[in-house]
Backbone as XML, in Angstrom:
<?xml version="1.0"?>
<chain id="A" units="angstrom">
  <residue number="1" name="MET">
    <atom name="N" x="76.868" y="89.934" z="0.098"/>
    <atom name="CA" x="77.878" y="89.735" z="1.118"/>
    <atom name="C" x="77.350" y="88.713" z="2.135"/>
  </residue>
  <residue number="2" name="VAL">
    <atom name="N" x="78.195" y="87.765" z="2.487"/>
    <atom name="CA" x="77.846" y="86.747" z="3.463"/>
    <atom name="C" x="77.992" y="87.331" z="4.855"/>
  </residue>
  <residue number="3" name="LYS">
    <atom name="N" x="76.965" y="87.132" z="5.679"/>
    <atom name="CA" x="77.035" y="87.598" z="7.065"/>
    <atom name="C" x="77.323" y="86.405" z="7.967"/>
  </residue>
  <residue number="4" name="VAL">
    <atom name="N" x="78.194" y="86.615" z="8.944"/>
    <atom name="CA" x="78.595" y="85.546" z="9.857"/>
    <atom name="C" x="78.439" y="86.004" z="11.306"/>
  </residue>
  <residue number="5" name="ASN">
    <atom name="N" x="78.443" y="85.052" z="12.207"/>
    <atom name="CA" x="78.419" y="85.330" z="13.638"/>
    <atom name="C" x="79.841" y="85.271" z="14.176"/>
  </residue>
  <residue number="6" name="ALA">
    <atom name="N" x="80.078" y="85.932" z="15.287"/>
    <atom name="CA" x="81.422" y="85.957" z="15.875"/>
    <atom name="C" x="81.350" y="85.698" z="17.376"/>
  </residue>
  <residue number="7" name="VAL">
    <atom name="N" x="82.412" y="85.154" z="17.888"/>
    <atom name="CA" x="82.565" y="84.928" z="19.327"/>
    <atom name="C" x="83.905" y="85.530" z="19.733"/>
  </residue>
  <residue number="8" name="ILE">
    <atom name="N" x="83.890" y="86.390" z="20.744"/>
    <atom name="CA" x="85.118" y="86.961" z="21.288"/>
    <atom name="C" x="85.447" y="86.175" z="22.551"/>
  </residue>
  <residue number="9" name="LEU">
    <atom name="N" x="86.581" y="85.508" z="22.566"/>
    <atom name="CA" x="86.999" y="84.735" z="23.736"/>
    <atom name="C" x="87.810" y="85.656" z="24.642"/>
  </residue>
  <residue number="10" name="ALA">
    <atom name="N" x="87.223" y="86.010" z="25.778"/>
    <atom name="CA" x="87.843" y="86.982" z="26.681"/>
    <atom name="C" x="88.151" y="86.373" z="28.035"/>
  </residue>
  <residue number="11" name="GLY">
    <atom name="N" x="88.553" y="85.132" z="28.031"/>
    <atom name="CA" x="88.874" y="84.468" z="29.289"/>
    <atom name="C" x="90.364" y="84.316" z="29.457"/>
  </residue>
  <residue number="12" name="HIS">
    <atom name="N" x="90.780" y="83.985" z="30.669"/>
    <atom name="CA" x="92.212" y="83.821" z="30.913"/>
    <atom name="C" x="92.669" y="82.398" z="30.647"/>
  </residue>
  <residue number="13" name="GLY">
    <atom name="N" x="91.798" y="81.406" z="30.747"/>
    <atom name="CA" x="92.106" y="80.025" z="30.375"/>
    <atom name="C" x="93.433" y="79.513" z="30.887"/>
  </residue>
  <residue number="14" name="ARG">
    <atom name="N" x="94.202" y="78.925" z="29.991"/>
    <atom name="CA" x="95.473" y="78.288" z="30.364"/>
    <atom name="C" x="96.687" y="79.076" z="29.888"/>
  </residue>
  <residue number="15" name="ASP">
    <atom name="N" x="96.487" y="80.300" z="29.558"/>
    <atom name="CA" x="97.589" y="81.128" z="29.062"/>
    <atom name="C" x="98.716" y="81.148" z="30.088"/>
  </residue>
  <residue number="16" name="SER">
    <atom name="N" x="99.931" y="81.079" z="29.597"/>
    <atom name="CA" x="101.070" y="81.080" z="30.511"/>
    <atom name="C" x="101.296" y="82.448" z="31.150"/>
  </residue>
  <residue number="17" name="ARG">
    <atom name="N" x="100.744" y="83.511" z="30.537"/>
    <atom name="CA" x="100.876" y="84.863" z="31.096"/>
    <atom name="C" x="99.522" y="85.554" z="31.071"/>
  </residue>
  <residue number="18" name="PRO">
    <atom name="N" x="98.562" y="85.085" z="31.899"/>
    <atom name="CA" x="97.236" y="85.691" z="31.859"/>
    <atom name="C" x="97.203" y="87.108" z="32.428"/>
  </residue>
  <residue number="19" name="PHE">
    <atom name="N" x="98.216" y="87.481" z="33.189"/>
    <atom name="CA" x="98.232" y="88.796" z="33.813"/>
    <atom name="C" x="99.451" y="89.587" z="33.360"/>
  </residue>
  <residue number="20" name="ILE">
    <atom name="N" x="99.252" y="90.855" z="33.105"/>
    <atom name="CA" x="100.347" y="91.769" z="32.794"/>
    <atom name="C" x="100.170" y="92.970" z="33.705"/>
  </residue>
  <residue number="21" name="TYR">
    <atom name="N" x="101.184" y="93.300" z="34.447"/>
    <atom name="CA" x="101.114" y="94.391" z="35.421"/>
    <atom name="C" x="99.946" y="94.189" z="36.393"/>
  </residue>
  <residue number="22" name="GLY">
    <atom name="N" x="99.684" y="92.933" z="36.753"/>
    <atom name="CA" x="98.634" y="92.626" z="37.720"/>
    <atom name="C" x="97.219" y="92.634" z="37.161"/>
  </residue>
  <residue number="23" name="GLU">
    <atom name="N" x="97.048" y="92.852" z="35.875"/>
    <atom name="CA" x="95.725" y="92.890" z="35.245"/>
    <atom name="C" x="95.597" y="91.748" z="34.248"/>
  </residue>
  <residue number="24" name="GLU">
    <atom name="N" x="94.359" y="91.221" z="34.112"/>
    <atom name="CA" x="94.123" y="90.267" z="33.031"/>
    <atom name="C" x="94.272" y="91.023" z="31.719"/>
  </residue>
  <residue number="25" name="LYS">
    <atom name="N" x="94.810" y="90.356" z="30.721"/>
    <atom name="CA" x="95.103" y="91.029" z="29.448"/>
    <atom name="C" x="93.871" y="91.692" z="28.835"/>
  </residue>
  <residue number="26" name="VAL">
    <atom name="N" x="92.713" y="91.057" z="28.912"/>
    <atom name="CA" x="91.516" y="91.644" z="28.284"/>
    <atom name="C" x="91.104" y="92.952" z="28.936"/>
  </residue>
  <residue number="27" name="PHE">
    <atom name="N" x="91.548" y="93.195" z="30.168"/>
    <atom name="CA" x="91.173" y="94.410" z="30.887"/>
    <atom name="C" x="92.265" y="95.484" z="30.873"/>
  </residue>
  <residue number="28" name="LEU">
    <atom name="N" x="93.357" y="95.218" z="30.171"/>
    <atom name="CA" x="94.391" y="96.247" z="30.030"/>
    <atom name="C" x="93.824" y="97.419" z="29.237"/>
  </residue>
  <residue number="29" name="LYS">
    <atom name="N" x="94.221" y="98.610" z="29.593"/>
    <atom name="CA" x="93.693" y="99.795" z="28.914"/>
    <atom name="C" x="94.664" y="100.289" z="27.848"/>
  </residue>
  <residue number="30" name="TYR">
    <atom name="N" x="94.069" y="100.692" z="26.743"/>
    <atom name="CA" x="94.791" y="101.321" z="25.643"/>
    <atom name="C" x="93.902" y="102.451" z="25.152"/>
  </residue>
  <residue number="31" name="ARG">
    <atom name="N" x="94.408" y="103.666" z="25.178"/>
    <atom name="CA" x="93.639" y="104.852" z="24.786"/>
    <atom name="C" x="92.287" y="104.915" z="25.524"/>
  </residue>
  <residue number="32" name="ASN">
    <atom name="N" x="92.359" y="104.760" z="26.830"/>
    <atom name="CA" x="91.219" y="104.898" z="27.750"/>
    <atom name="C" x="90.126" y="103.858" z="27.595"/>
  </residue>
  <residue number="33" name="LYS">
    <atom name="N" x="90.390" y="102.764" z="26.892"/>
    <atom name="CA" x="89.431" y="101.664" z="26.779"/>
    <atom name="C" x="90.175" y="100.359" z="27.001"/>
  </residue>
  <residue number="34" name="THR">
    <atom name="N" x="89.458" y="99.361" z="27.509"/>
    <atom name="CA" x="90.084" y="98.051" z="27.677"/>
    <atom name="C" x="90.232" y="97.379" z="26.318"/>
  </residue>
  <residue number="35" name="LEU">
    <atom name="N" x="91.128" y="96.393" z="26.265"/>
    <atom name="CA" x="91.341" y="95.674" z="25.012"/>
    <atom name="C" x="90.064" y="94.993" z="24.549"/>
  </residue>
  <residue number="36" name="VAL">
    <atom name="N" x="89.289" y="94.441" z="25.481"/>
    <atom name="CA" x="88.045" y="93.772" z="25.089"/>
    <atom name="C" x="87.044" y="94.781" z="24.508"/>
  </residue>
  <residue number="37" name="GLU">
    <atom name="N" x="87.046" y="96.010" z="24.997"/>
    <atom name="CA" x="86.175" y="97.043" z="24.418"/>
    <atom name="C" x="86.589" y="97.368" z="22.987"/>
  </residue>
  <residue number="38" name="HIS">
    <atom name="N" x="87.893" y="97.481" z="22.760"/>
    <atom name="CA" x="88.391" y="97.763" z="21.412"/>
    <atom name="C" x="87.987" y="96.651" z="20.434"/>
  </residue>
  <residue number="39" name="VAL">
    <atom name="N" x="88.143" y="95.401" z="20.864"/>
    <atom name="CA" x="87.797" y="94.270" z="19.993"/>
    <atom name="C" x="86.287" y="94.249" z="19.736"/>
  </residue>
  <residue number="40" name="ALA">
    <atom name="N" x="85.473" y="94.446" z="20.774"/>
    <atom name="CA" x="84.017" y="94.443" z="20.603"/>
    <atom name="C" x="83.563" y="95.556" z="19.656"/>
  </residue>
  <residue number="41" name="GLU">
    <atom name="N" x="84.141" y="96.730" z="19.778"/>
    <atom name="CA" x="83.792" y="97.838" z="18.884"/>
    <atom name="C" x="84.175" y="97.528" z="17.444"/>
  </residue>
  <residue number="42" name="ALA">
    <atom name="N" x="85.335" y="96.914" z="17.263"/>
    <atom name="CA" x="85.776" y="96.556" z="15.913"/>
    <atom name="C" x="84.849" y="95.517" z="15.291"/>
  </residue>
  <residue number="43" name="ILE">
    <atom name="N" x="84.474" y="94.516" z="16.077"/>
    <atom name="CA" x="83.559" y="93.479" z="15.581"/>
    <atom name="C" x="82.199" y="94.084" z="15.260"/>
  </residue>
  <residue number="44" name="LYS">
    <atom name="N" x="81.702" y="94.923" z="16.147"/>
    <atom name="CA" x="80.378" y="95.539" z="15.953"/>
    <atom name="C" x="80.340" y="96.411" z="14.695"/>
  </residue>
  <residue number="45" name="SER">
    <atom name="N" x="81.448" y="97.017" z="14.354"/>
    <atom name="CA" x="81.482" y="97.909" z="13.199"/>
    <atom name="C" x="81.627" y="97.168" z="11.863"/>
  </residue>
  <residue number="46" name="CYS">
    <atom name="N" x="81.901" y="95.877" z="11.891"/>
    <atom name="CA" x="82.059" y="95.100" z="10.651"/>
    <atom name="C" x="80.703" y="94.848" z="9.999"/>
  </residue>
  <residue number="47" name="GLU">
    <atom name="N" x="80.587" y="95.176" z="8.736"/>
    <atom name="CA" x="79.339" y="94.999" z="7.998"/>
    <atom name="C" x="78.915" y="93.536" z="7.901"/>
  </residue>
  <residue number="48" name="ASN">
    <atom name="N" x="79.889" y="92.647" z="7.814"/>
    <atom name="CA" x="79.550" y="91.248" z="7.593"/>
    <atom name="C" x="79.392" y="90.430" z="8.876"/>
  </residue>
  <residue number="49" name="ILE">
    <atom name="N" x="79.366" y="91.088" z="10.031"/>
    <atom name="CA" x="79.100" y="90.397" z="11.292"/>
    <atom name="C" x="77.614" y="90.543" z="11.613"/>
  </residue>
  <residue number="50" name="LEU">
    <atom name="N" x="76.915" y="89.428" z="11.629"/>
    <atom name="CA" x="75.490" y="89.421" z="11.909"/>
    <atom name="C" x="75.224" y="89.634" z="13.399"/>
  </residue>
  <residue number="51" name="ASP">
    <atom name="N" x="75.933" y="88.889" z="14.236"/>
    <atom name="CA" x="75.741" y="88.931" z="15.681"/>
    <atom name="C" x="77.028" y="88.440" z="16.333"/>
  </residue>
  <residue number="52" name="PHE">
    <atom name="N" x="77.214" y="88.770" z="17.613"/>
    <atom name="CA" x="78.386" y="88.264" z="18.327"/>
    <atom name="C" x="78.118" y="88.186" z="19.818"/>
  </residue>
  <residue number="53" name="ARG">
    <atom name="N" x="78.941" y="87.404" z="20.498"/>
    <atom name="CA" x="78.905" y="87.271" z="21.946"/>
    <atom name="C" x="80.337" y="87.349" z="22.457"/>
  </residue>
  <residue number="54" name="ILE">
    <atom name="N" x="80.473" y="87.829" z="23.687"/>
    <atom name="CA" x="81.767" y="87.833" z="24.360"/>
    <atom name="C" x="81.707" y="86.742" z="25.414"/>
  </residue>
  <residue number="55" name="VAL">
    <atom name="N" x="82.648" y="85.824" z="25.370"/>
    <atom name="CA" x="82.682" y="84.704" z="26.308"/>
    <atom name="C" x="83.782" y="84.954" z="27.325"/>
  </residue>
  <residue number="56" name="GLY">
    <atom name="N" x="83.404" y="84.927" z="28.605"/>
    <atom name="CA" x="84.372" y="85.151" z="29.672"/>
    <atom name="C" x="83.670" y="85.247" z="31.011"/>
  </residue>
  <residue number="57" name="SER">
    <atom name="N" x="84.340" y="85.757" z="31.993"/>
    <atom name="CA" x="83.762" y="85.929" z="33.322"/>
    <atom name="C" x="82.734" y="87.061" z="33.284"/>
  </residue>
  <residue number="58" name="LYS">
    <atom name="N" x="81.456" y="86.689" z="33.341"/>
    <atom name="CA" x="80.387" y="87.675" z="33.190"/>
    <atom name="C" x="80.488" y="88.793" z="34.223"/>
  </residue>
  <residue number="59" name="ASP">
    <atom name="N" x="80.748" y="88.438" z="35.462"/>
    <atom name="CA" x="80.848" y="89.458" z="36.516"/>
    <atom name="C" x="81.930" y="90.482" z="36.208"/>
  </residue>
  <residue number="60" name="GLU">
    <atom name="N" x="83.098" y="90.003" z="35.799"/>
    <atom name="CA" x="84.214" y="90.906" z="35.506"/>
    <atom name="C" x="83.955" y="91.722" z="34.236"/>
  </residue>
  <residue number="61" name="LEU">
    <atom name="N" x="83.418" y="91.073" z="33.201"/>
    <atom name="CA" x="83.167" y="91.770" z="31.947"/>
    <atom name="C" x="82.077" y="92.830" z="32.083"/>
  </residue>
  <residue number="62" name="GLU">
    <atom name="N" x="81.036" y="92.537" z="32.873"/>
    <atom name="CA" x="79.959" y="93.515" z="33.052"/>
    <atom name="C" x="80.450" y="94.782" z="33.746"/>
  </residue>
  <residue number="63" name="LYS">
    <atom name="N" x="81.432" y="94.645" z="34.633"/>
    <atom name="CA" x="81.992" y="95.823" z="35.304"/>
    <atom name="C" x="82.604" y="96.786" z="34.290"/>
  </residue>
  <residue number="64" name="VAL">
    <atom name="N" x="83.186" y="96.235" z="33.247"/>
    <atom name="CA" x="83.880" y="97.042" z="32.243"/>
    <atom name="C" x="82.955" y="97.457" z="31.100"/>
  </residue>
  <residue number="65" name="LEU">
    <atom name="N" x="82.104" y="96.544" z="30.657"/>
    <atom name="CA" x="81.305" y="96.784" z="29.459"/>
    <atom name="C" x="79.951" y="97.433" z="29.732"/>
  </residue>
  <residue number="66" name="ASN">
    <atom name="N" x="79.532" y="97.489" z="30.982"/>
    <atom name="CA" x="78.296" y="98.180" z="31.377"/>
    <atom name="C" x="77.077" y="97.792" z="30.541"/>
  </residue>
  <residue number="67" name="GLY">
    <atom name="N" x="76.955" y="96.507" z="30.211"/>
    <atom name="CA" x="75.779" y="96.041" z="29.475"/>
    <atom name="C" x="75.730" y="96.437" z="28.012"/>
  </residue>
  <residue number="68" name="GLN">
    <atom name="N" x="76.801" y="96.964" z="27.470"/>
    <atom name="CA" x="76.819" y="97.409" z="26.072"/>
    <atom name="C" x="76.869" y="96.250" z="25.081"/>
  </residue>
  <residue number="69" name="TYR">
    <atom name="N" x="77.400" y="95.099" z="25.504"/>
    <atom name="CA" x="77.596" y="93.970" z="24.597"/>
    <atom name="C" x="77.100" y="92.685" z="25.246"/>
  </residue>
  <residue number="70" name="PRO">
    <atom name="N" x="76.651" y="91.712" z="24.436"/>
    <atom name="CA" x="76.165" y="90.442" z="24.984"/>
    <atom name="C" x="77.312" y="89.575" z="25.505"/>
  </residue>
  <residue number="71" name="ILE">
    <atom name="N" x="77.149" y="89.054" z="26.719"/>
    <atom name="CA" x="78.196" y="88.267" z="27.377"/>
    <atom name="C" x="77.657" y="86.880" z="27.704"/>
  </residue>
  <residue number="72" name="VAL">
    <atom name="N" x="78.473" y="85.860" z="27.455"/>
    <atom name="CA" x="78.179" y="84.493" z="27.866"/>
    <atom name="C" x="79.144" y="84.175" z="28.994"/>
  </residue>
  <residue number="73" name="ASN">
    <atom name="N" x="78.605" y="83.812" z="30.160"/>
    <atom name="CA" x="79.454" y="83.515" z="31.309"/>
    <atom name="C" x="80.210" y="82.217" z="31.085"/>
  </residue>
  <residue number="74" name="GLN">
    <atom name="N" x="81.509" y="82.269" z="31.181"/>
    <atom name="CA" x="82.355" y="81.093" z="31.028"/>
    <atom name="C" x="83.454" y="81.179" z="32.064"/>
  </residue>
  <residue number="75" name="VAL">
    <atom name="N" x="83.278" y="80.451" z="33.155"/>
    <atom name="CA" x="84.237" y="80.552" z="34.248"/>
    <atom name="C" x="85.371" y="79.549" z="34.090"/>
  </residue>
  <residue number="76" name="GLY">
    <atom name="N" x="85.046" y="78.286" z="33.870"/>
    <atom name="CA" x="86.076" y="77.249" z="33.739"/>
    <atom name="C" x="86.507" y="77.060" z="32.305"/>
  </residue>
  <residue number="77" name="SER">
    <atom name="N" x="87.791" y="76.873" z="32.088"/>
    <atom name="CA" x="88.303" y="76.771" z="30.724"/>
    <atom name="C" x="87.950" y="75.444" z="30.057"/>
  </residue>
  <residue number="78" name="LEU">
    <atom name="N" x="87.505" y="74.452" z="30.823"/>
    <atom name="CA" x="87.182" y="73.154" z="30.241"/>
    <atom name="C" x="85.683" y="72.931" z="30.082"/>
  </residue>
  <residue number="79" name="GLU">
    <atom name="N" x="84.869" y="73.862" z="30.513"/>
    <atom name="CA" x="83.423" y="73.706" z="30.398"/>
    <atom name="C" x="82.971" y="74.054" z="28.982"/>
  </residue>
  <residue number="80" name="PRO">
    <atom name="N" x="82.093" y="73.218" z="28.390"/>
    <atom name="CA" x="81.593" y="73.564" z="27.056"/>
    <atom name="C" x="80.630" y="74.746" z="27.127"/>
  </residue>
  <residue number="81" name="ILE">
    <atom name="N" x="80.587" y="75.529" z="26.072"/>
    <atom name="CA" x="79.665" y="76.656" z="25.989"/>
    <atom name="C" x="78.352" y="76.139" z="25.436"/>
  </residue>
  <residue number="82" name="PRO">
    <atom name="N" x="77.234" y="76.325" z="26.152"/>
    <atom name="CA" x="75.938" y="75.870" z="25.617"/>
    <atom name="C" x="75.650" y="76.575" z="24.290"/>
  </residue>
  <residue number="83" name="LEU">
    <atom name="N" x="75.318" y="75.793" z="23.276"/>
    <atom name="CA" x="75.108" y="76.349" z="21.934"/>
    <atom name="C" x="73.974" y="77.352" z="21.881"/>
  </residue>
  <residue number="84" name="ASP">
    <atom name="N" x="72.971" y="77.223" z="22.752"/>
    <atom name="CA" x="71.856" y="78.174" z="22.707"/>
    <atom name="C" x="72.254" y="79.556" z="23.189"/>
  </residue>
  <residue number="85" name="LEU">
    <atom name="N" x="73.414" y="79.697" z="23.810"/>
    <atom name="CA" x="73.888" y="81.014" z="24.259"/>
    <atom name="C" x="74.716" y="81.728" z="23.201"/>
  </residue>
  <residue number="86" name="LEU">
    <atom name="N" x="75.100" y="80.998" z="22.167"/>
    <atom name="CA" x="75.899" y="81.611" z="21.097"/>
    <atom name="C" x="74.980" y="82.173" z="20.032"/>
  </residue>
  <residue number="87" name="PRO">
    <atom name="N" x="75.495" y="83.076" z="19.208"/>
    <atom name="CA" x="74.676" y="83.650" z="18.145"/>
    <atom name="C" x="74.184" y="82.562" z="17.201"/>
  </residue>
  <residue number="88" name="SER">
    <atom name="N" x="72.963" y="82.672" z="16.739"/>
    <atom name="CA" x="72.435" y="81.681" z="15.795"/>
    <atom name="C" x="72.323" y="82.314" z="14.413"/>
  </residue>
  <residue number="89" name="THR">
    <atom name="N" x="72.304" y="81.472" z="13.400"/>
    <atom name="CA" x="72.202" y="81.981" z="12.026"/>
    <atom name="C" x="70.800" y="81.841" z="11.494"/>
  </residue>
</chain>
């Protein structure tokens, strides 16, 4: 089985509706967990995922994820992500 790396994009960027009910979409709760938590758990449970990072506002994501998952701080939607911060193969 081929193992791959994954990146979860959890930023608000240029979305025309970044907020729903006053919350950023990634922080909306479903069954007592945020959407970003559900996605991270699903990615982590995949056998063929070698490593992954969550890209978004580190301060906001750390409040929700409590250090459980690796986060790459990405504040501006036009800034490139340094390759050394992403998972390597």
